[in-house]
MARTORMAR-824590 format. One record per residue: residue number from 1; residue in three letters; x, y, z of N, C-alpha, C, O, CB in turn. Coordinates in steps of 0.05 Angstrom, whole numbers, plus 32768, in hexadecimal, padded with zeros to 4 digits. Atoms other than C-alpha are relative to their C-alpha. Glycine has a CB too. Layout:
// MARTORMAR-824590
nr | rest | neast | nnorth | nup | caeast | canorth | caup | ceast | cnorth | cup | oeast | onorth | oup | cbeast | cbnorth | cbup
NUM | Ala | X | Y | Z | X | Y | Z | X | Y | Z | X | Y | Z | X | Y | Z
...
This chain:
// MARTORMAR-824590
nr | rest | neast | nnorth | nup | caeast | canorth | caup | ceast | cnorth | cup | oeast | onorth | oup | cbeast | cbnorth | cbup
1 | Unk | 7FF6 | 7FFF | 7FFF | 80F6 | 8150 | 81A4 | 800F | 7FEC | 7FF0 | 8009 | 7FD4 | 7FF2 | 7FFE | 8007 | 800F
2 | Unk | 7FFB | 8015 | 8015 | 8129 | 8135 | 8165 | 8025 | 8001 | 8011 | 8032 | 800E | 8022 | 7FF7 | 800C | 7FD3
3 | Unk | 7FEE | 800F | 7FF0 | 8164 | 8109 | 816E | 8011 | 7FF9 | 7FE8 | 8007 | 7FEC | 7FD6 | 7FF4 | 7FE7 | 8013
4 | Unk | 7FE4 | 800A | 8019 | 81AC | 8102 | 813C | 8001 | 7FEF | 800F | 7FFD | 7FEE | 8028 | 8020 | 8012 | 7FF6
5 | Unk | 7FE9 | 800B | 7FFE | 81D0 | 80CB | 8132 | 8013 | 7FFC | 7FE8 | 800D | 7FF7 | 7FD1 | 7FF9 | 7FEA | 800B
6 | Unk | 7FED | 8001 | 8014 | 8208 | 80C7 | 810D | 8001 | 7FDF | 7FF0 | 7FFA | 7FCC | 7FFE | 801E | 8009 | 8010
7 | Unk | 7FF8 | 8015 | 8015 | 8215 | 808E | 80DD | 801F | 8002 | 7FF8 | 8022 | 8014 | 7FE8 | 7FED | 8003 | 7FE5
8 | Unk | 7FEF | 7FFB | 800E | 8257 | 808A | 80CB | 8015 | 7FDE | 7FE7 | 801B | 7FCA | 7FF4 | 8011 | 8012 | 801B
9 | Unk | 8003 | 7FFE | 8018 | 826C | 8069 | 808B | 801C | 7FE5 | 8007 | 8032 | 7FEB | 8010 | 8002 | 8022 | 7FED
10 | Unk | 7FEE | 8011 | 7FF9 | 8291 | 8021 | 8093 | 8019 | 7FF6 | 7FEB | 8028 | 7FE3 | 7FEF | 7FF1 | 7FEC | 8009
11 | Unk | 7FF5 | 8014 | 800D | 82B5 | 8017 | 8057 | 801A | 801F | 7FF1 | 8011 | 8032 | 7FE3 | 7FE4 | 7FE8 | 7FE6
12 | Unk | 7FFA | 7FFD | 8006 | 82F5 | 8037 | 804C | 7FF8 | 8013 | 7FE0 | 7FED | 8009 | 7FCC | 8007 | 7FF1 | 800B
13 | Unk | 7FFD | 7FFA | 8025 | 82FA | 8071 | 800B | 8015 | 800E | 7FFB | 8013 | 8023 | 8007 | 7FE9 | 8012 | 7FF0
14 | Unk | 7FEB | 7FF6 | 8010 | 833B | 8087 | 7FEA | 7FFE | 801A | 800A | 7FEB | 8029 | 800F | 7FFD | 7FFC | 7FE0
15 | Unk | 7FF9 | 7FE5 | 7FFF | 8363 | 80BF | 7FFA | 8004 | 800C | 7FF8 | 800F | 8021 | 8000 | 8009 | 8007 | 8006
16 | Unk | 7FF4 | 7FF3 | 8017 | 8368 | 80CE | 7FBC | 7FE9 | 7FF2 | 7FE6 | 7FE7 | 7FD9 | 7FE6 | 8028 | 7FF5 | 7FFD
17 | Unk | 8003 | 8004 | 801E | 8344 | 80C6 | 7F78 | 8010 | 7FED | 7FF4 | 8026 | 7FF6 | 7FF9 | 8004 | 8018 | 7FF1
18 | Unk | 7FEB | 8004 | 8026 | 836B | 809B | 7F3B | 7FFB | 8004 | 7FEB | 7FE9 | 7FFC | 7FDD | 8007 | 7FE9 | 7FF5
19 | Unk | 800B | 8000 | 801E | 836A | 80AA | 7F05 | 7FFB | 7FF7 | 7FEF | 8008 | 7FE6 | 7FE3 | 8005 | 8006 | 7FF5
20 | Unk | 8016 | 8015 | 800F | 833A | 8095 | 7EDF | 7FFD | 7FFE | 7FE3 | 7FE6 | 7FFB | 7FDA | 7FE5 | 8005 | 8008
21 | Unk | 7FFF | 8000 | 800F | 8355 | 8096 | 7E9E | 8011 | 7FE2 | 7FFA | 800A | 7FCE | 7FED | 8005 | 8017 | 7FFB
22 | Unk | 7FF6 | 8012 | 8000 | 8397 | 8070 | 7EB2 | 7FED | 7FE7 | 8016 | 7FF8 | 7FD2 | 801E | 801C | 800A | 8005
23 | Unk | 800F | 8028 | 7FF8 | 8368 | 8031 | 7ED4 | 7FF3 | 7FFF | 7FE3 | 7FEF | 7FE8 | 7FDD | 7FDD | 7FFA | 8024
24 | Unk | 800E | 8008 | 8016 | 8347 | 8033 | 7E95 | 800A | 7FED | 7FED | 7FFF | 7FDA | 7FE2 | 7FF9 | 8014 | 7FF4
25 | Unk | 7FF3 | 8007 | 800F | 8384 | 8029 | 7E72 | 8003 | 7FE3 | 800D | 8006 | 7FCD | 8001 | 8015 | 8013 | 7FFA
26 | Unk | 7FF1 | 801A | 7FF1 | 8394 | 7FF6 | 7EA7 | 7FF1 | 7FE5 | 7FFB | 7FF9 | 7FCF | 7FF9 | 8002 | 8005 | 8021
27 | Unk | 8002 | 801E | 8005 | 835F | 7FCB | 7E9E | 8002 | 7FFC | 7FDC | 7FFF | 7FE4 | 7FD7 | 7FDF | 7FF5 | 800E
28 | Unk | 800B | 8005 | 8018 | 835A | 7FD0 | 7E4D | 8022 | 7FE5 | 8008 | 8020 | 7FCC | 8008 | 7FFC | 8020 | 7FE0
29 | Unk | 7FE9 | 8011 | 7FFD | 83A7 | 7FB1 | 7E5B | 7FF6 | 7FED | 800A | 7FF4 | 7FD9 | 7FFB | 8017 | 8008 | 800D
30 | Unk | 800B | 801E | 7FEB | 838B | 7F7D | 7E8F | 7FFF | 7FF0 | 7FF0 | 800D | 7FDC | 7FEE | 7FE3 | 7FFD | 8011
31 | Unk | 800F | 8006 | 8015 | 8369 | 7F6E | 7E5A | 7FFC | 7FF8 | 7FE0 | 7FE8 | 7FEF | 7FD5 | 7FF8 | 800C | 8002
32 | Unk | 7FF6 | 7FFD | 8017 | 8385 | 7F6F | 7E19 | 7FEF | 8003 | 7FE9 | 7FE8 | 7FF4 | 7FD7 | 800F | 7FED | 7FFE
33 | Unk | 800E | 7FEE | 800E | 8361 | 7FA2 | 7DFB | 8005 | 8017 | 7FF1 | 8016 | 8026 | 7FFB | 7FF4 | 8007 | 800D
34 | Unk | 7FF6 | 7FE4 | 800C | 8366 | 7FDB | 7DCA | 7FF7 | 801C | 8020 | 7FE4 | 801A | 8030 | 7FE7 | 8006 | 7FD9
35 | Unk | 8005 | 7FEC | 7FFB | 8372 | 8026 | 7DEF | 7FEE | 800B | 8002 | 7FEA | 801D | 8012 | 8009 | 8007 | 7FF8
36 | Unk | 8020 | 7FEB | 7FFB | 8327 | 8037 | 7DD9 | 7FEE | 7FF3 | 800A | 7FD7 | 7FF9 | 8002 | 7FF0 | 800C | 7FE4
37 | Unk | 8011 | 800C | 7FF8 | 8305 | 8008 | 7E02 | 7FF2 | 8014 | 8018 | 8000 | 8026 | 8021 | 800A | 7FE6 | 8006
38 | Unk | 8001 | 7FFB | 7FF2 | 82D8 | 801D | 7E34 | 7FDE | 7FE5 | 800F | 7FCF | 7FD6 | 8004 | 8004 | 801E | 7FFB
39 | Unk | 7FFF | 8013 | 7FF0 | 82BA | 7FF7 | 7E6C | 7FDF | 800A | 8018 | 7FDE | 8019 | 802B | 8024 | 8000 | 800F
40 | Unk | 801A | 8000 | 7FE8 | 826F | 7FF4 | 7E93 | 8005 | 7FEB | 801F | 8004 | 7FD3 | 801C | 7FE1 | 7FF1 | 7FED
41 | Unk | 8003 | 801F | 7FF7 | 8276 | 7FCD | 7ED8 | 7FE8 | 7FFF | 8014 | 7FD6 | 800F | 8019 | 801D | 7FF4 | 8011
42 | Unk | 800A | 8011 | 7FF1 | 825A | 7FA3 | 7F05 | 800B | 7FF6 | 801B | 801F | 7FE8 | 801C | 7FFD | 7FEF | 7FF1
43 | Unk | 7FED | 8003 | 7FEE | 826B | 7F9F | 7F4A | 7FF2 | 7FFE | 8019 | 7FED | 8014 | 8023 | 8013 | 8014 | 8000
44 | Unk | 7FFF | 8011 | 7FEB | 8256 | 7F79 | 7F83 | 7FF6 | 7FD7 | 7FFA | 7FFD | 7FCF | 7FE4 | 7FEB | 8013 | 8015
45 | Unk | 8003 | 801D | 8001 | 823E | 7F23 | 7F88 | 7FEF | 7FFE | 7FE9 | 7FDE | 800E | 7FE1 | 7FF4 | 7FF3 | 801B
46 | Unk | 8012 | 8006 | 8014 | 8223 | 7F01 | 7F52 | 7FED | 7FE9 | 8003 | 7FED | 7FD1 | 7FFD | 800E | 7FFC | 7FEB
47 | Unk | 8013 | 8017 | 8002 | 81E2 | 7EED | 7F66 | 7FE8 | 800A | 7FF0 | 7FE7 | 8020 | 7FE6 | 7FF8 | 7FF6 | 801C
48 | Unk | 8018 | 7FF5 | 8017 | 8197 | 7EE9 | 7F3A | 7FF8 | 8019 | 8006 | 7FF5 | 8029 | 7FF4 | 7FE4 | 7FEF | 7FFE
49 | Unk | 800A | 7FED | 8003 | 817F | 7F20 | 7F65 | 8006 | 8016 | 7FF6 | 7FF2 | 8025 | 7FF1 | 7FFB | 8002 | 800E
50 | Unk | 7FE5 | 7FEC | 7FFF | 81BA | 7F54 | 7F56 | 8000 | 7FF9 | 7FD6 | 800A | 8007 | 7FC5 | 8027 | 7FED | 801E
51 | Unk | 8012 | 8003 | 8028 | 819F | 7F39 | 7F03 | 801C | 8008 | 7FEF | 801C | 801B | 7FE0 | 7FDC | 8025 | 7FF5
52 | Unk | 7FF1 | 8007 | 8010 | 81E8 | 7F25 | 7EE8 | 7FFF | 8002 | 7FEA | 8009 | 8016 | 7FE1 | 8005 | 7FF0 | 8003
53 | Unk | 800C | 800A | 801D | 81CE | 7F0C | 7EA4 | 7FF3 | 8020 | 7FFB | 7FFE | 802D | 7FE9 | 7FE3 | 7FDF | 8001
54 | Unk | 8010 | 7FE2 | 8004 | 81A5 | 7F51 | 7EA4 | 8019 | 800D | 7FED | 8019 | 8013 | 7FD6 | 7FF9 | 8015 | 8023
55 | Unk | 7FEC | 7FEB | 800E | 81ED | 7F75 | 7E9B | 800E | 7FFF | 7FEC | 8017 | 8012 | 7FDF | 8010 | 8006 | 800C
56 | Unk | 7FFF | 7FFA | 8012 | 8202 | 7F4C | 7E6C | 7FF6 | 7FFF | 7FD9 | 8001 | 7FFC | 7FC3 | 800E | 7FFD | 8009
57 | Unk | 8019 | 7FF9 | 8014 | 81BF | 7F57 | 7E42 | 8005 | 801A | 7FF1 | 7FFD | 8022 | 7FDB | 7FE2 | 8004 | 8010
58 | Unk | 8003 | 7FDE | 8000 | 81D0 | 7FA0 | 7E45 | 801A | 7FF8 | 7FEC | 8016 | 7FF6 | 7FD3 | 8005 | 801A | 8024
59 | Unk | 7FF0 | 7FFD | 8013 | 820E | 7F97 | 7E27 | 8002 | 7FF6 | 7FE8 | 8014 | 7FFF | 7FDA | 800F | 7FFE | 8007
60 | Unk | 8005 | 8007 | 8018 | 81FD | 7F78 | 7DEF | 7FE2 | 8002 | 7FFA | 7FD6 | 7FED | 7FFB | 800A | 7FE6 | 7FFC
61 | Unk | 8011 | 7FDB | 7FFF | 81C4 | 7FAD | 7DE6 | 8004 | 8012 | 7FF2 | 7FF6 | 801C | 7FE1 | 8003 | 8012 | 8015
62 | Unk | 7FEB | 7FEB | 7FFA | 81FC | 7FDC | 7DEA | 8003 | 8002 | 7FDE | 7FF8 | 8011 | 7FCE | 801E | 7FF6 | 8016
63 | Unk | 7FFD | 8015 | 8016 | 821D | 7FB0 | 7DAE | 7FF6 | 8006 | 7FE6 | 8001 | 8009 | 7FD1 | 7FF4 | 7FE8 | 8008
64 | Unk | 8006 | 8005 | 801A | 81EA | 7FB4 | 7D84 | 7FF6 | 8019 | 7FF2 | 7FF0 | 801D | 7FDA | 7FED | 7FEB | 7FFE
65 | Unk | 800E | 7FE1 | 800F | 81D1 | 8001 | 7D80 | 8018 | 800C | 8003 | 801C | 8022 | 7FF9 | 7FE3 | 8015 | 8012
66 | Unk | 7FDE | 7FEA | 800C | 8218 | 801B | 7D80 | 8022 | 7FE2 | 8007 | 8033 | 7FDD | 8017 | 8006 | 802E | 802A
67 | Unk | 7FEF | 801D | 8006 | 823F | 7FD4 | 7D62 | 8021 | 8018 | 7FFE | 8036 | 800E | 8004 | 7FF2 | 7FE7 | 7FD6
68 | Unk | 7FDB | 7FF8 | 800A | 8284 | 800A | 7D51 | 8005 | 800D | 801D | 800E | 8024 | 801F | 8008 | 801F | 7FDF
69 | Unk | 7FF3 | 7FF1 | 7FE6 | 8292 | 801A | 7D9C | 8000 | 7FE5 | 800E | 7FEF | 7FD4 | 8011 | 7FED | 801E | 8011
70 | Unk | 7FF9 | 8017 | 7FED | 82B8 | 7FEC | 7DC5 | 7FF9 | 8002 | 8026 | 8009 | 800A | 8037 | 8022 | 7FFC | 7FFA
71 | Unk | 8006 | 8002 | 7FEF | 828F | 7FE1 | 7E00 | 7FFC | 7FE6 | 8019 | 7FE8 | 7FD7 | 801B | 7FF3 | 800A | 7FF8
72 | Unk | 7FFC | 801F | 7FF1 | 82A2 | 7FA9 | 7E36 | 7FF3 | 8010 | 801D | 7FEF | 8026 | 8027 | 802A | 7FEE | 8002
73 | Unk | 801F | 7FFF | 7FE3 | 8274 | 7F94 | 7E75 | 8017 | 7FF4 | 8015 | 801D | 7FDD | 800E | 7FD7 | 7FDF | 7FFC
74 | Unk | 7FFC | 8008 | 7FF2 | 829F | 7F88 | 7EB0 | 7FF5 | 7FF6 | 801B | 7FF1 | 8008 | 802B | 800A | 8009 | 7FFC
75 | Unk | 800D | 8004 | 7FE9 | 8282 | 7F5C | 7EEB | 8022 | 7FFC | 800E | 8035 | 7FEF | 8005 | 7FE5 | 7FE3 | 8001
76 | Unk | 7FF9 | 8007 | 7FEA | 82A8 | 7F64 | 7F2A | 7FED | 7FF2 | 8012 | 7FD6 | 7FFA | 8018 | 8008 | 8015 | 800A
77 | Unk | 800A | 8010 | 7FE6 | 8298 | 7F2E | 7F60 | 8007 | 7FF4 | 7FF3 | 8015 | 7FF5 | 7FDF | 7FE7 | 7FFD | 8010
78 | Unk | 7FEE | 8026 | 7FFF | 8297 | 7EDE | 7F6B | 7FDC | 7FF6 | 7FFB | 7FD0 | 800A | 7FF3 | 8016 | 7FED | 8030
79 | Unk | 8022 | 800C | 8001 | 8245 | 7EB7 | 7F67 | 800B | 8003 | 801B | 8022 | 7FFF | 8023 | 7FEF | 7FDD | 7FF1
80 | Unk | 8008 | 8009 | 7FED | 8223 | 7EBD | 7FAA | 8005 | 7FD8 | 8003 | 7FFF | 7FC6 | 7FF3 | 7FE3 | 800C | 7FFE
81 | Unk | 7FF0 | 8016 | 7FFC | 8244 | 7E7F | 7FCD | 7FE6 | 7FEB | 8003 | 7FE9 | 7FD2 | 8002 | 8017 | 8004 | 8019
82 | Unk | 8010 | 801F | 8000 | 8205 | 7E57 | 7FD4 | 7FF2 | 8007 | 7FF0 | 7FDD | 7FFB | 7FF8 | 7FEF | 7FF2 | 8019
83 | Unk | 800B | 7FF9 | 8022 | 81E4 | 7E71 | 7F8C | 8008 | 7FF7 | 7FFB | 801A | 7FEB | 8007 | 8000 | 8012 | 7FEE
84 | Unk | 7FFE | 8012 | 801A | 81E5 | 7E51 | 7F49 | 8022 | 8015 | 7FF7 | 802B | 802C | 7FFB | 7FDA | 8003 | 7FE3
85 | Unk | 7FEA | 7FF6 | 800C | 8226 | 7E58 | 7F28 | 8001 | 8018 | 7FE6 | 8009 | 8016 | 7FCF | 800B | 7FE7 | 7FF8
86 | Unk | 8004 | 7FE5 | 801A | 8217 | 7EA3 | 7F03 | 8013 | 7FFF | 7FFA | 800D | 8001 | 7FE2 | 7FF8 | 801E | 8002
87 | Unk | 7FE4 | 7FF9 | 8010 | 825F | 7EA8 | 7EEE | 7FF6 | 7FF3 | 7FE4 | 7FF4 | 8002 | 7FD0 | 8020 | 7FEF | 800F
88 | Unk | 7FFD | 8013 | 800D | 8253 | 7E71 | 7EC3 | 7FE7 | 800B | 7FE9 | 7FE7 | 8011 | 7FD1 | 7FFF | 7FE5 | 8013
89 | Unk | 8019 | 7FF6 | 800C | 820C | 7E84 | 7EB3 | 800F | 8026 | 7FE7 | 800D | 802A | 7FCF | 7FE5 | 8009 | 8025
90 | Unk | 7FFA | 7FE8 | 800F | 822B | 7ED0 | 7E9C | 8018 | 7FF6 | 7FE5 | 801D | 8001 | 7FD0 | 800D | 8019 | 8019
91 | Unk | 7FF4 | 8000 | 801B | 8256 | 7EB7 | 7E6E | 7FEE | 7FE6 | 7FE3 | 7FF2 | 7FE6 | 7FCB | 8024 | 7FF5 | 800A
92 | Unk | 8014 | 800F | 8016 | 8220 | 7E7E | 7E4A | 7FF6 | 8020 | 7FF0 | 7FF8 | 8026 | 7FD9 | 7FE1 | 7FEA | 8013
93 | Unk | 800E | 7FF5 | 8009 | 81FC | 7EB6 | 7E45 | 800E | 8019 | 7FEF | 8007 | 801F | 7FD9 | 7FEF | 8004 | 8014
94 | Unk | 7FED | 7FEF | 801A | 822D | 7EEA | 7E25 | 8009 | 7FEA | 7FE5 | 800A | 7FF2 | 7FCE | 8025 | 800D | 8011
95 | Unk | 7FF6 | 800A | 8016 | 8244 | 7EB2 | 7DFA | 7FE1 | 8004 | 7FE4 | 7FE0 | 800F | 7FCE | 800A | 7FDD | 800B
96 | Unk | 8018 | 8000 | 8015 | 81F7 | 7EA5 | 7DDD | 7FF9 | 801E | 7FF3 | 7FF0 | 8020 | 7FDD | 7FE3 | 7FF5 | 8011
97 | Unk | 8005 | 7FEE | 801E | 81F4 | 7EF3 | 7DC8 | 801A | 8000 | 7FF9 | 8016 | 800B | 7FE3 | 7FF2 | 8022 | 8000
98 | Unk | 7FF6 | 8000 | 8014 | 822C | 7EF1 | 7DAD | 8012 | 801E | 8002 | 8016 | 8030 | 7FF1 | 7FEA | 7FFC | 7FEA
99 | Unk | 7FF8 | 7FE8 | 7FF2 | 8252 | 7F23 | 7DE4 | 800E | 7FFD | 800F | 800F | 800F | 8020 | 7FF1 | 800D | 800B
100 | Unk | 7FEE | 8011 | 7FF8 | 8288 | 7EF7 | 7DFF | 8017 | 8004 | 7FFD | 8025 | 7FF8 | 800E | 7FFD | 7FEE | 7FF8
101 | Unk | 7FF1 | 7FED | 8001 | 82BD | 7F20 | 7DE7 | 8003 | 8023 | 8016 | 8016 | 8031 | 801C | 7FFA | 8002 | 7FE6
102 | Unk | 800A | 7FE6 | 7FF3 | 829C | 7F5D | 7E0E | 7FF7 | 7FF5 | 801A | 7FF6 | 8009 | 8028 | 7FE7 | 8010 | 7FEF
103 | Unk | 8003 | 8006 | 7FE4 | 8288 | 7F38 | 7E52 | 8023 | 7FF7 | 800F | 8036 | 7FE8 | 8007 | 7FE5 | 7FE4 | 8001
104 | Unk | 7FEB | 800C | 7FE4 | 82BE | 7F2D | 7E8A | 7FFE | 7FF8 | 8011 | 7FEE | 8005 | 801E | 800C | 800A | 800C
105 | Unk | 8008 | 7FFE | 7FDB | 82C0 | 7F0E | 7ED2 | 801F | 8008 | 8006 | 8034 | 7FFF | 7FFC | 7FF1 | 7FDB | 8016
106 | Unk | 7FE7 | 7FF3 | 7FF6 | 82F3 | 7F38 | 7EF8 | 8008 | 7FF5 | 8023 | 801A | 7FF6 | 8033 | 7FF9 | 8025 | 7FFE
107 | Unk | 7FF4 | 8013 | 7FDF | 82E4 | 7F0E | 7F39 | 8007 | 801C | 8018 | 8004 | 8035 | 8018 | 802B | 7FE7 | 7FF7
108 | Unk | 800C | 7FF4 | 7FE1 | 82E7 | 7F26 | 7F7F | 8021 | 8016 | 8000 | 8033 | 8008 | 7FF9 | 7FFD | 7FDC | 8025
109 | Unk | 7FF3 | 7FF1 | 8007 | 8320 | 7F6D | 7F7F | 8004 | 800C | 8014 | 7FF6 | 8004 | 8027 | 7FFA | 800C | 7FEE
110 | Unk | 7FFA | 7FF9 | 7FDE | 833C | 7F95 | 7FB9 | 801C | 8014 | 7FFE | 802E | 800D | 7FEE | 8009 | 7FDC | 8016
111 | Unk | 801A | 7FEC | 8008 | 8341 | 7FCD | 7FB9 | 7FF5 | 8001 | 7FDF | 8000 | 7FFD | 7FC9 | 800A | 8020 | 8007
112 | Unk | 8015 | 7FFE | 801A | 830B | 7FD7 | 7F85 | 7FFF | 801C | 7FED | 7FF8 | 801E | 7FD5 | 7FE1 | 7FFC | 800D
113 | Unk | 7FFB | 7FE5 | 800C | 8318 | 8024 | 7F79 | 8006 | 8001 | 7FE5 | 7FF4 | 8000 | 7FD4 | 8015 | 800E | 800C
114 | Unk | 7FF8 | 8010 | 8019 | 8348 | 8018 | 7F3D | 7FEE | 8000 | 7FED | 7FEB | 800D | 7FD8 | 8005 | 7FE4 | 8005
115 | Unk | 8015 | 8014 | 8021 | 8312 | 7FF0 | 7F17 | 7FE5 | 8015 | 8005 | 7FDE | 801C | 7FEF | 7FF2 | 7FCC | 8005
116 | Unk | 8011 | 7FF1 | 7FFA | 82D9 | 801D | 7F30 | 8003 | 801C | 7FF0 | 7FF1 | 8027 | 7FE3 | 7FFF | 8001 | 801B
117 | Unk | 7FFD | 7FE8 | 8019 | 82FE | 805A | 7F0B | 8007 | 8000 | 7FE8 | 800A | 8013 | 7FD8 | 8010 | 8011 | 8003
118 | Unk | 7FFF | 800C | 801B | 8308 | 8033 | 7ED3 | 7FF6 | 8002 | 7FEF | 8000 | 800B | 7FD9 | 7FFE | 7FEE | 7FFD
119 | Unk | 800F | 8003 | 800C | 82C8 | 8027 | 7EBE | 7FEA | 801D | 8002 | 7FE5 | 802B | 8016 | 7FF9 | 7FE5 | 8007
120 | Unk | 800C | 7FE7 | 8004 | 829A | 8061 | 7E9F | 7FDE | 8000 | 800C | 7FD1 | 8015 | 8010 | 8003 | 8006 | 7FDE
121 | Unk | 801B | 8004 | 7FE8 | 8254 | 803F | 7EC6 | 7FFD | 7FF6 | 8012 | 800F | 7FE5 | 8010 | 7FEE | 7FF9 | 7FFC
122 | Unk | 7FFC | 801A | 7FF7 | 824B | 8016 | 7EF3 | 7FE2 | 7FF9 | 8000 | 7FD3 | 800C | 7FFA | 8011 | 7FFD | 801C
123 | Unk | 8015 | 8008 | 7FFD | 8208 | 7FEC | 7EFE | 7FF6 | 7FFF | 801E | 8008 | 7FFC | 802E | 8000 | 7FEB | 7FF4
124 | Unk | 8006 | 7FFA | 7FEE | 81E7 | 7FF3 | 7F36 | 7FEB | 7FF2 | 8011 | 7FD5 | 7FF9 | 800A | 7FFD | 8013 | 7FFB
125 | Unk | 800D | 8019 | 7FF0 | 81C5 | 7FBE | 7F69 | 7FE2 | 7FFD | 7FF9 | 7FD2 | 8010 | 7FF5 | 8003 | 8006 | 8022
126 | Unk | 8020 | 800E | 8002 | 8182 | 7F98 | 7F60 | 7FF4 | 8019 | 8007 | 7FF7 | 802D | 8015 | 7FF6 | 7FE4 | 8018
127 | Unk | 8015 | 7FEE | 7FF3 | 8149 | 7FB5 | 7F5A | 7FEE | 8001 | 8014 | 7FF5 | 7FEF | 8024 | 7FF2 | 8005 | 7FF4
128 | Unk | 8007 | 7FF7 | 7FE1 | 811F | 7FC9 | 7F93 | 800E | 7FF5 | 8017 | 7FFF | 7FE5 | 8023 | 7FE4 | 7FF9 | 8006
129 | Unk | 7FEC | 8003 | 7FF6 | 8154 | 7FBE | 7FBB | 7FFB | 8012 | 8017 | 800D | 8023 | 8019 | 8016 | 8004 | 7FED
130 | Unk | 7FFE | 7FEC | 7FE3 | 813B | 7FE7 | 8005 | 8015 | 8004 | 7FFC | 801E | 8015 | 7FED | 7FFC | 7FF6 | 8020
131 | Unk | 7FE5 | 7FFF | 7FF3 | 817D | 7FD1 | 8022 | 800F | 8012 | 7FFE | 8017 | 8020 | 8011 | 800F | 7FF0 | 7FFC
132 | Unk | 7FF7 | 7FEC | 8010 | 819D | 7FF9 | 7FF2 | 7FFB | 8015 | 7FFF | 800F | 8021 | 8009 | 7FFF | 7FFE | 7FF0
133 | Unk | 8008 | 7FF3 | 8003 | 817A | 8031 | 7FE5 | 8009 | 8019 | 800A | 800D | 801E | 8022 | 7FF2 | 7FF8 | 8002
134 | Unk | 7FEC | 7FE5 | 7FF2 | 8199 | 8075 | 7FEB | 8013 | 7FFE | 800C | 8018 | 8009 | 8021 | 7FF6 | 800F | 8012
135 | Unk | 7FEB | 8009 | 7FE4 | 81CF | 805B | 8008 | 800F | 8015 | 7FF4 | 8012 | 8019 | 7FDC | 8012 | 7FDC | 8006
136 | Unk | 7FE7 | 7FED | 800B | 8201 | 8092 | 800C | 801D | 7FFB | 7FF0 | 802A | 8005 | 7FDD | 8009 | 800C | 8016
137 | Unk | 7FE5 | 8008 | 800F | 823B | 8066 | 8008 | 8009 | 7FF8 | 7FEC | 801F | 7FF1 | 7FE3 | 8009 | 7FF5 | 8005
138 | Unk | 7FFE | 8014 | 8024 | 822C | 804D | 7FC9 | 8003 | 801A | 7FEB | 8010 | 801B | 7FD6 | 7FD7 | 7FE7 | 7FF4
139 | Unk | 7FFC | 7FEC | 8010 | 821D | 8099 | 7FB4 | 8018 | 800A | 7FFD | 801F | 800F | 7FE6 | 7FF2 | 8010 | 8006
140 | Unk | 7FEA | 7FFE | 8001 | 8263 | 80AB | 7FCB | 8006 | 7FFA | 7FF2 | 800E | 8009 | 7FE0 | 800B | 7FFC | 800C
141 | Unk | 7FF4 | 8007 | 8014 | 8276 | 807D | 7FA6 | 8013 | 800A | 7FE4 | 802A | 8011 | 7FDB | 7FF0 | 7FF8 | 7FFB
142 | Unk | 8000 | 7FEE | 801B | 8263 | 8095 | 7F69 | 800E | 8011 | 7FF8 | 8022 | 8011 | 7FE9 | 7FEF | 800C | 7FFE
143 | Unk | 7FE7 | 7FED | 8004 | 8278 | 80D2 | 7F6E | 8012 | 8000 | 7FFC | 801C | 8005 | 7FE6 | 8005 | 800B | 8009
144 | Unk | 7FE4 | 8004 | 7FF9 | 82B6 | 80C6 | 7F8E | 800F | 7FF2 | 7FE6 | 8027 | 7FF5 | 7FE1 | 8002 | 7FED | 801B
145 | Unk | 7FE4 | 8001 | 801C | 82D1 | 80A9 | 7F48 | 7FE9 | 8014 | 7FE8 | 7FF0 | 801C | 7FD1 | 800C | 7FCC | 7FEB
146 | Unk | 8011 | 7FDE | 8018 | 829F | 80E1 | 7F1C | 7FFA | 7FE7 | 7FE4 | 8005 | 7FE6 | 7FCE | 8025 | 802A | 7FF0
147 | Unk | 800D | 8014 | 801D | 8278 | 80A4 | 7EEF | 7FEA | 7FFA | 800A | 7FE7 | 7FFF | 8022 | 800F | 7FE1 | 7FF5
148 | Unk | 8010 | 7FF9 | 8007 | 8236 | 8096 | 7EE0 | 7FF1 | 7FE1 | 800F | 7FFC | 7FCC | 800A | 8003 | 800C | 7FE3
149 | Unk | 800A | 8014 | 7FF8 | 8205 | 8062 | 7F08 | 7FF1 | 7FF8 | 7FF1 | 7FE9 | 800A | 7FE2 | 7FF9 | 8001 | 8012
150 | Unk | 8008 | 8010 | 8008 | 81DE | 8029 | 7EEA | 7FE0 | 7FF2 | 800F | 7FDF | 7FDA | 8015 | 8017 | 7FF4 | 7FFE
151 | Unk | 8012 | 8004 | 7FE4 | 819E | 8021 | 7F19 | 7FEE | 7FE7 | 7FF1 | 7FE6 | 7FE7 | 7FD9 | 7FEA | 8021 | 800D
152 | Unk | 8014 | 801B | 800C | 8174 | 7FDC | 7F11 | 7FEF | 800C | 7FFD | 7FE4 | 8003 | 7FE9 | 7FF7 | 7FE6 | 800F
153 | Unk | 8023 | 8000 | 7FFA | 812F | 8002 | 7F1F | 8003 | 8024 | 8002 | 8012 | 8034 | 800E | 7FF1 | 7FEA | 8027
154 | Unk | 7FFE | 7FDB | 7FF6 | 811E | 804D | 7F1C | 7FFA | 8007 | 801E | 7FFE | 801B | 802C | 7FE6 | 8016 | 7FEE
155 | Unk | 8000 | 7FFD | 7FD9 | 8110 | 8045 | 7F64 | 801A | 7FFA | 800F | 801C | 7FFE | 8027 | 7FE8 | 7FE8 | 8011
156 | Unk | 7FEA | 8002 | 7FF0 | 8156 | 8033 | 7F74 | 8024 | 8006 | 7FF5 | 8039 | 7FFC | 7FED | 7FFB | 7FE4 | 8008
157 | Unk | 7FE2 | 7FE8 | 8003 | 8189 | 806A | 7F70 | 801C | 7FEB | 7FFA | 8033 | 7FF5 | 7FF7 | 8008 | 8016 | 802A
């Protein structure tokens, strides 16, 4: 005999979707960028497992391939309290790759929905993260924003 258990999400979901273009423009104003700026977001704690330095490298690679596209990387989160100061490492890596003007440490923000709606895509959790694999609320979060997700590996949707 099978039994069904319902687990309800502990996360509050906005009752309405913020206007994506208005959210993006709010980010351009906050950062003092031109209105044509586009954003990729990193959402979560800054720790080695989630590889924020790789996120910086992706922005640099994109800049090298598409130098005329004003793509900026936004990192929402703070370093893990018991971990290394990855915010400083992110800044140093961005400077070394010549993309310091395209990398923005945004810190912790709440509510996060307007910021998530303002990005074109978000970088998903760490590769091989079995705790979050097929995470339903994460998928709903992306569906809610109607933006692309970039996984850390093919096995991490």
